[in-house]
C-alpha positions in Angstrom: 24.1 -162.6 -6.0 24.6 -159.2 -7.3 27.7 -160.1 -9.0 25.7 -162.6 -11.1 22.9 -160.2 -11.8 25.9 -158.1 -13.2 26.6 -160.6 -16.3 23.1 -160.8 -17.2 24.8 -158.0 -20.5 27.1 -160.6 -21.4 25.1 -163.0 -21.5 22.9 -161.1 -23.4 26.2 -160.7 -25.4 26.8 -164.3 -26.1 23.6 -165.0 -26.7 23.2 -162.7 -29.7 26.6 -163.9 -30.8 24.9 -167.1 -31.4 21.8 -165.4 -33.4 25.0 -164.6 -36.1 23.1 -164.6 -39.5 20.0 -164.0 -38.5 17.7 -161.1 -39.8 15.8 -158.7 -37.1 13.3 -157.2 -38.2 10.8 -153.9 -36.4 8.2 -152.3 -38.9 10.6 -151.0 -41.9 14.0 -151.2 -40.5 16.0 -154.9 -40.6 19.3 -155.6 -39.3 21.3 -158.5 -40.0 23.0 -159.9 -36.9 26.9 -160.2 -37.6 28.5 -162.1 -35.3 30.9 -160.4 -32.8 30.2 -156.8 -33.6 26.0 -156.7 -33.2 26.6 -159.2 -30.0 29.0 -155.8 -28.7 26.4 -153.3 -30.1 24.2 -155.6 -27.2 26.4 -155.5 -24.5 26.8 -151.9 -24.7 23.7 -151.5 -24.2 22.9 -154.0 -22.3 25.3 -152.5 -19.6 23.8 -148.9 -19.9 20.3 -150.6 -18.9 21.8 -152.4 -16.3 23.2 -149.2 -14.8 20.4 -147.0 -15.3 18.2 -150.0 -13.5 21.2 -150.4 -10.9 20.1 -146.2 -9.9 16.5 -146.5 -10.2 16.4 -148.9 -7.9 19.0 -148.6 -5.1 19.5 -144.8 -5.5 23.4 -144.9 -5.5 26.1 -146.7 -8.1 29.2 -148.4 -7.3 32.6 -147.3 -8.9 32.8 -151.2 -9.7 29.7 -151.1 -12.2 30.4 -147.1 -13.4 34.2 -148.8 -14.1 32.6 -151.3 -15.6 30.1 -149.4 -18.1 33.2 -147.3 -19.0 35.5 -150.4 -20.0 32.5 -152.2 -22.0 31.5 -148.5 -23.5 35.4 -147.6 -24.4 36.5 -151.0 -25.4 33.0 -152.1 -27.1 33.2 -148.3 -29.0 36.6 -148.9 -30.7 35.3 -152.5 -31.6 32.4 -151.1 -33.5 33.8 -148.0 -34.4 37.5 -150.1 -36.1 35.3 -152.7 -36.7 38.1 -154.8 -35.0 37.4 -157.5 -32.3 40.3 -156.9 -30.8 39.6 -154.5 -28.5 36.5 -156.0 -27.3 38.8 -159.0 -27.3 40.8 -156.6 -24.2 38.4 -155.6 -22.7 38.1 -158.3 -19.8 42.0 -158.4 -19.4 42.2 -154.6 -18.7 39.0 -154.6 -16.7 39.9 -157.3 -14.2 43.9 -156.4 -14.1 42.6 -153.2 -13.0 40.4 -154.6 -10.2 43.8 -156.2 -8.5 45.8 -153.1 -9.3 43.2 -151.4 -7.0 42.6 -154.0 -4.9 46.8 -155.3 -4.0 47.4 -151.3 -3.8 44.5 -151.1 -1.5 47.4 -152.8 1.3 49.4 -150.6 0.8 46.9 -147.1 1.7 45.6 -146.4 4.8 45.2 -148.7 7.7 42.2 -150.9 5.9 42.5 -152.4 3.0 39.6 -152.0 0.0 37.7 -156.0 1.5 38.0 -154.5 4.7 36.3 -150.9 4.1 34.2 -152.1 1.5 32.2 -154.9 3.6 34.0 -154.1 7.1 30.9 -152.6 8.1 29.0 -156.0 7.4 31.3 -158.1 9.5 33.8 -158.2 11.8 37.3 -160.5 10.9 41.0 -160.6 12.2 43.2 -158.5 10.2 45.6 -161.0 8.5 41.9 -162.1 7.5 40.7 -159.7 5.6 44.3 -159.6 4.2 44.3 -163.5 2.7 40.5 -162.3 1.5 42.3 -159.4 -0.5 45.0 -161.5 -2.1 42.3 -163.6 -2.7 40.7 -161.3 -4.6 43.7 -159.9 -6.2 45.1 -163.3 -7.5 41.7 -163.6 -9.0 41.4 -161.1 -11.0 45.0 -161.5 -12.1 44.2 -164.7 -13.2 41.2 -164.1 -14.8 43.0 -161.4 -16.9 45.5 -162.8 -17.9 43.7 -166.5 -18.7 41.2 -164.0 -21.2 44.6 -162.9 -23.3 45.5 -166.8 -23.7 42.1 -167.5 -25.1 41.5 -164.6 -27.3 45.0 -165.4 -29.0 45.0 -169.3 -28.9 41.4 -170.3 -29.8 38.8 -169.1 -32.3 36.1 -166.4 -31.7 33.6 -168.3 -31.1 35.5 -170.9 -28.5 36.6 -167.0 -27.1 32.9 -165.9 -26.4 31.9 -169.2 -25.0 34.9 -169.5 -23.0 33.9 -165.8 -21.5 29.9 -166.3 -20.2 31.3 -169.5 -19.3 34.0 -168.6 -17.7 32.8 -165.7 -15.5 30.0 -167.5 -14.3 32.6 -170.3 -13.4 35.3 -168.0 -11.5 32.5 -166.2 -9.8 31.5 -169.0 -8.5 34.4 -170.1 -7.6 35.3 -166.6 -5.8 32.1 -166.9 -3.6 32.7 -170.3 -2.4 36.2 -169.8 -1.2 35.5 -166.4 0.2 32.5 -168.2 2.7 34.3 -171.1 3.7 37.5 -168.2 4.7 34.7 -166.5 6.4 31.7 -168.8 7.8 34.5 -170.3 10.7 34.3 -166.6 11.7 30.8 -165.9 11.4 30.1 -168.7 14.1 31.7 -167.6 16.9 30.9 -164.1 16.4 27.0 -165.7 17.7 27.8 -166.9 21.4 29.1 -163.6 21.8 26.6 -161.1 20.3 24.0 -163.8 22.6 26.1 -163.1 25.8 25.5 -159.6 25.2 21.9 -159.5 24.7 
């Protein structure tokens, strides 16, 4: 659910892009939305607001959210500064590939991988399952990053903007379902054990 909430800036990016050519007036200030550049500005602002709200509500900031803010600010800022959408095209790929490297690399550092370190306090799973989950997520990030580049360079900008929104929801939901299916049998096994201890 939290991952879906994190997509609000992406939804605003998509909506702003669809409104290109629309003139917005606030008092004496007016601006005509110019597609990818206005949408990128909205994405940056919305991501900053999201991080601030996350801090206000939870009094902590997840590293993933901070990394997202950094990626959006750097690639989005470069897009606006150079007036070149190539940077924003690359943002999802770099973001996902770095996550793939971090997740995959955690398998070789320490006794517990990143999945187990993150969720191990909430659920007890066999070591082999933690490893399978880790590689599932690592593969997901690698594929999502690669597909983003393929679409960005083989289809129109407008198609890429739509793909970015719908694929983000699609991949997140699919990954969540597969993860839940892998974990579910172990949740049902834990219940009798808890009852006996009680």
